[in-house]
Structure formats: structure tokens, C-alpha cells
KENU-519892 format. One record per residue: residue in three letters; x, y, z of N, C-alpha, C in turn; residue number from 1; chain. Coordinates in steps of 0.001 Angstrom, whole numbers, plus 500000, padded with zeros to 6 digits. Layout:
! KENU-519892
+-------+--------+--------+--------+--------+--------+--------+--------+--------+--------+------+------+
! fikol !   n_xx !   n_yy !   n_zz !  ca_xx !  ca_yy !  ca_zz !   c_xx !   c_yy !   c_zz ! romi ! pado !
+-------+--------+--------+--------+--------+--------+--------+--------+--------+--------+------+------+
!   Ala !      X !      Y !      Z !      X !      Y !      Z !      X !      Y !      Z !  NUM !    A !
...
+-------+--------+--------+--------+--------+--------+--------+--------+--------+--------+------+------+
***
This chain:
! KENU-519892
+-------+--------+--------+--------+--------+--------+--------+--------+--------+--------+------+------+
! fikol !   n_xx !   n_yy !   n_zz !  ca_xx !  ca_yy !  ca_zz !   c_xx !   c_yy !   c_zz ! romi ! pado !
+-------+--------+--------+--------+--------+--------+--------+--------+--------+--------+------+------+
!   Met ! 465459 ! 478678 ! 524211 ! 466037 ! 480198 ! 524174 ! 464755 ! 481034 ! 524756 !    1 !    A !
!   Ser ! 465229 ! 481933 ! 525097 ! 463868 ! 482366 ! 526030 ! 464568 ! 483937 ! 525000 !    2 !    A !
!   Ile ! 462881 ! 485105 ! 524863 ! 463054 ! 486414 ! 524155 ! 464139 ! 486885 ! 524819 !    3 !    A !
!   Arg ! 464317 ! 487369 ! 526006 ! 464965 ! 488062 ! 526550 ! 466038 ! 487621 ! 526066 !    4 !    A !
!   Glu ! 467159 ! 486107 ! 525900 ! 468174 ! 485843 ! 525338 ! 468331 ! 485711 ! 523427 !    5 !    A !
!   Ile ! 466772 ! 485981 ! 523123 ! 466719 ! 486325 ! 521211 ! 467175 ! 487392 ! 520957 !    6 !    A !
!   Lys ! 466807 ! 488490 ! 521810 ! 466705 ! 489537 ! 522045 ! 468570 ! 490245 ! 522366 !    7 !    A !
!   Lys ! 468803 ! 489687 ! 523007 ! 470265 ! 490183 ! 523298 ! 471013 ! 489919 ! 522398 !    8 !    A !
!   His ! 471402 ! 489030 ! 521662 ! 471182 ! 488236 ! 520823 ! 471226 ! 488530 ! 518880 !    9 !    A !
!   Ile ! 470333 ! 489275 ! 519223 ! 469606 ! 490154 ! 517835 ! 470379 ! 491669 ! 518303 !   10 !    A !
!   Arg ! 470741 ! 492523 ! 519199 ! 471277 ! 493548 ! 519326 ! 472760 ! 493193 ! 519513 !   11 !    A !
!   Thr ! 473663 ! 492092 ! 519898 ! 475229 ! 491905 ! 520115 ! 475067 ! 491707 ! 518249 !   12 !    A !
!   Thr ! 473886 ! 491301 ! 518059 ! 474375 ! 491058 ! 515924 ! 474886 ! 492695 ! 515227 !   13 !    A !
!   Lys ! 473967 ! 493213 ! 516026 ! 473789 ! 494500 ! 515262 ! 475159 ! 495380 ! 515753 !   14 !    A !
!   Glu ! 475790 ! 495225 ! 516672 ! 476591 ! 495952 ! 516684 ! 477831 ! 495256 ! 516434 !   15 !    A !
!   Ile ! 477784 ! 494356 ! 516282 ! 478931 ! 493125 ! 515360 ! 478979 ! 494095 ! 513774 !   16 !    A !
!   Val ! 478182 ! 493925 ! 512954 ! 477169 ! 494716 ! 511817 ! 477950 ! 496403 ! 511812 !   17 !    A !
!   Arg ! 478049 ! 497027 ! 513146 ! 477951 ! 498181 ! 513151 ! 480075 ! 498117 ! 513242 !   18 !    A !
!   Ile ! 480205 ! 497626 ! 513556 ! 481991 ! 497003 ! 514067 ! 482199 ! 497004 ! 512886 !   19 !    A !
!   Thr ! 481677 ! 495665 ! 512462 ! 482806 ! 495418 ! 510418 ! 482357 ! 496620 ! 509467 !   20 !    A !
!   Asn ! 480841 ! 497193 ! 509849 ! 481110 ! 497906 ! 508942 ! 481920 ! 499887 ! 509225 !   21 !    A !
!   Val ! 482572 ! 499997 ! 510686 ! 483247 ! 501021 ! 510905 ! 485183 ! 500409 ! 510519 !   22 !    A !
!   Met ! 485440 ! 499042 ! 510576 ! 486296 ! 498368 ! 509616 ! 486274 ! 498976 ! 508362 !   23 !    A !
!   Tyr ! 485534 ! 498560 ! 508082 ! 486012 ! 498766 ! 506528 ! 485985 ! 500242 ! 505397 !   24 !    A !
!   Leu ! 485157 ! 501542 ! 506796 ! 485487 ! 502733 ! 506442 ! 486923 ! 503283 ! 506805 !   25 !    A !
!   Leu ! 486801 ! 502545 ! 507831 ! 488279 ! 503000 ! 507910 ! 489755 ! 501986 ! 507150 !   26 !    A !
!   Ala ! 489821 ! 500340 ! 506846 ! 490770 ! 500557 ! 505574 ! 490008 ! 500878 ! 504413 !   27 !    A !
!   Ala ! 489204 ! 501820 ! 503578 ! 488971 ! 502848 ! 502395 ! 490087 ! 503859 ! 502725 !   28 !    A !
!   Ser ! 489617 ! 504418 ! 503921 ! 490226 ! 505408 ! 503986 ! 492228 ! 505510 ! 503953 !   29 !    A !
!   Arg ! 492545 ! 504731 ! 504519 ! 493243 ! 504165 ! 504606 ! 493764 ! 503440 ! 503312 !   30 !    A !
!   Leu ! 493606 ! 503438 ! 502244 ! 493830 ! 502456 ! 501483 ! 493411 ! 504067 ! 500276 !   31 !    A !
!   Ser ! 492903 ! 504771 ! 500549 ! 492752 ! 506169 ! 499576 ! 494596 ! 507481 ! 499789 !   32 !    A !
!   Lys ! 494395 ! 506597 ! 500605 ! 495579 ! 507469 ! 501201 ! 496556 ! 507545 ! 501162 !   33 !    A !
!   Glu ! 496556 ! 505722 ! 501191 ! 498040 ! 505002 ! 499946 ! 498092 ! 504986 ! 498696 !   34 !    A !
!   Arg ! 497314 ! 505533 ! 498450 ! 497264 ! 505363 ! 496644 ! 497896 ! 506928 ! 495782 !   35 !    A !
!   Val ! 497347 ! 507638 ! 496539 ! 497522 ! 508941 ! 497031 ! 499635 ! 509571 ! 497288 !   36 !    A !
!   Arg ! 499617 ! 508729 ! 498361 ! 501349 ! 509047 ! 498448 ! 501943 ! 508056 ! 497610 !   37 !    A !
!   Ser ! 501320 ! 506757 ! 496877 ! 502530 ! 505892 ! 496306 ! 502562 ! 507026 ! 494494 !   38 !    A !
!   Lys ! 501109 ! 507512 ! 494023 ! 500966 ! 508485 ! 492872 ! 503002 ! 509553 ! 493257 !   39 !    A !
!   His ! 502491 ! 510279 ! 494822 ! 504112 ! 511057 ! 495077 ! 505382 ! 510624 ! 494407 !   40 !    A !
!   Gly ! 505752 ! 509744 ! 494603 ! 506466 ! 508737 ! 495387 ! 506929 ! 507420 ! 494307 !   41 !    A !
!   His ! 506126 ! 507656 ! 493572 ! 506354 ! 507688 ! 491661 ! 506867 ! 508286 ! 491200 !   42 !    A !
!   Trp ! 506406 ! 509909 ! 491663 ! 507385 ! 510758 ! 490158 ! 509138 ! 511432 ! 490564 !   43 !    A !
!   Tyr ! 508645 ! 510470 ! 492188 ! 510506 ! 510972 ! 493645 ! 511711 ! 509956 ! 492271 !   44 !    A !
!   Phe ! 511000 ! 509218 ! 492070 ! 511199 ! 507530 ! 491669 ! 511583 ! 507969 ! 490566 !   45 !    A !
!   Lys ! 511041 ! 508466 ! 489604 ! 510917 ! 508454 ! 488681 ! 512507 ! 509364 ! 488004 !   46 !    A !
!   Glu ! 512162 ! 510508 ! 489257 ! 513325 ! 511964 ! 488943 ! 514570 ! 511190 ! 489519 !   47 !    A !
!   Ile ! 514691 ! 510382 ! 490122 ! 515931 ! 509353 ! 490742 ! 516789 ! 508605 ! 489622 !   48 !    A !
!   Leu ! 515561 ! 507951 ! 489052 ! 515972 ! 506806 ! 487774 ! 516628 ! 507533 ! 487352 !   49 !    A !
!   Arg ! 516166 ! 508931 ! 486679 ! 516419 ! 509556 ! 485932 ! 517953 ! 510785 ! 485289 !   50 !    A !
!   Leu ! 518108 ! 510172 ! 487303 ! 519752 ! 511356 ! 487932 ! 520677 ! 510457 ! 487880 !   51 !    A !
!   Val ! 519547 ! 509356 ! 488059 ! 521278 ! 507746 ! 487429 ! 521101 ! 507623 ! 486155 !   52 !    A !
!   Thr ! 520935 ! 508054 ! 485765 ! 520994 ! 507359 ! 484645 ! 521693 ! 508079 ! 483432 !   53 !    A !
!   Ile ! 521235 ! 509321 ! 483559 ! 522165 ! 511141 ! 484241 ! 523489 ! 510405 ! 484343 !   54 !    A !
!   Ala ! 523856 ! 510865 ! 485534 ! 525378 ! 509668 ! 485901 ! 525899 ! 508550 ! 485116 !   55 !    A !
!   Ser ! 524976 ! 507324 ! 485116 ! 526048 ! 506006 ! 485061 ! 526653 ! 506670 ! 483237 !   56 !    A !
!   Ala ! 525451 ! 507951 ! 482602 ! 525849 ! 508144 ! 481067 ! 527791 ! 508263 ! 480801 !   57 !    A !
!   His ! 527646 ! 509573 ! 481735 ! 529175 ! 510424 ! 482168 ! 529924 ! 509336 ! 483396 !   58 !    A !
!   Met ! 530054 ! 508151 ! 483301 ! 530889 ! 507444 ! 484146 ! 531623 ! 507358 ! 483642 !   59 !    A !
!   Lys ! 533796 ! 507361 ! 483076 ! 534544 ! 506186 ! 483120 ! 534312 ! 504894 ! 482972 !   60 !    A !
!   Lys ! 533987 ! 505045 ! 483894 ! 534606 ! 502825 ! 484698 ! 532056 ! 502062 ! 484273 !   61 !    A !
!   Lys ! 531775 ! 501916 ! 483390 ! 530936 ! 501273 ! 483259 ! 530548 ! 499539 ! 483579 !   62 !    A !
!   Asp ! 531343 ! 499539 ! 484319 ! 531624 ! 497437 ! 485038 ! 530794 ! 497644 ! 486608 !   63 !    A !
!   Ser ! 530309 ! 498764 ! 486707 ! 530146 ! 498945 ! 488513 ! 529109 ! 498345 ! 489449 !   64 !    A !
!   Tyr ! 529123 ! 497439 ! 490341 ! 527937 ! 496247 ! 490266 ! 526941 ! 497077 ! 490345 !   65 !    A !
!   Leu ! 526759 ! 497613 ! 491102 ! 525447 ! 498830 ! 490792 ! 524696 ! 499182 ! 490002 !   66 !    A !
!   Leu ! 525097 ! 499437 ! 488644 ! 525005 ! 499391 ! 486833 ! 523802 ! 498523 ! 486872 !   67 !    A !
!   Ile ! 524943 ! 497585 ! 487252 ! 524038 ! 495934 ! 486629 ! 521875 ! 495710 ! 486545 !   68 !    A !
!   Gln ! 521591 ! 495095 ! 485872 ! 520516 ! 494950 ! 486154 ! 520008 ! 493676 ! 486516 !   69 !    A !
!   Arg ! 519654 ! 493934 ! 487257 ! 519675 ! 492236 ! 487767 ! 517490 ! 492361 ! 487157 !   70 !    A !
!   Pro ! 517409 ! 490747 ! 487117 ! 516091 ! 490581 ! 487732 ! 514833 ! 490813 ! 488328 !   71 !    A !
!   Ile ! 513658 ! 491423 ! 488376 ! 513178 ! 491197 ! 489331 ! 512522 ! 490085 ! 489666 !   72 !    A !
!   Arg ! 512204 ! 489857 ! 491422 ! 512276 ! 488582 ! 491858 ! 510915 ! 489246 ! 492489 !   73 !    A !
!   Asn ! 510902 ! 490456 ! 493248 ! 509254 ! 490217 ! 493919 ! 508761 ! 492030 ! 493448 !   74 !    A !
!   Met ! 507568 ! 492014 ! 493749 ! 506422 ! 492578 ! 492771 ! 505594 ! 492651 ! 494261 !   75 !    A !
!   Leu ! 505320 ! 494265 ! 494156 ! 504033 ! 494115 ! 495068 ! 502960 ! 494927 ! 494500 !   76 !    A !
+-------+--------+--------+--------+--------+--------+--------+--------+--------+--------+------+------+
***
């Protein structure tokens, strides 16, 4: 290998490292945004669960298919 090829290889390696670091920063930014969104979504889920619980307590027919508790198959 000549010196020119070695320098070119060093430059391309530095560029790859720089691009990888930018990708890590973007992923971290997206992850933090999703954490905030999931916290907001959790509040809505609790409120909907509370309303469904109240509605099911006042129902006359208790054997509705929608109110049967099923085992959880998939967890995120």
C-alpha cells in the first residue's frame, strides 16, 4: 500500500466513525421523545381503564365478550 492509499483509508474510516456517531445521537433523541410520548399515553390508558371499569360496574349483563379477562400474549 502506498502512503496515499493509507491516508485515504484513514479519511474514510474517520468519516464512517463520524456518521456512526451522528446515527447514535439521532437514535438517542428519538428514544427520549418516545419515552415522553409513552408517559403521556400511560395517563390516557389509566383514564380509559377507569372509565371502562365504572361502565362495567353499571352494566346489567355481565357476561359480555369484551369484559372477559384474557391472558397477555405479547408484551412490548
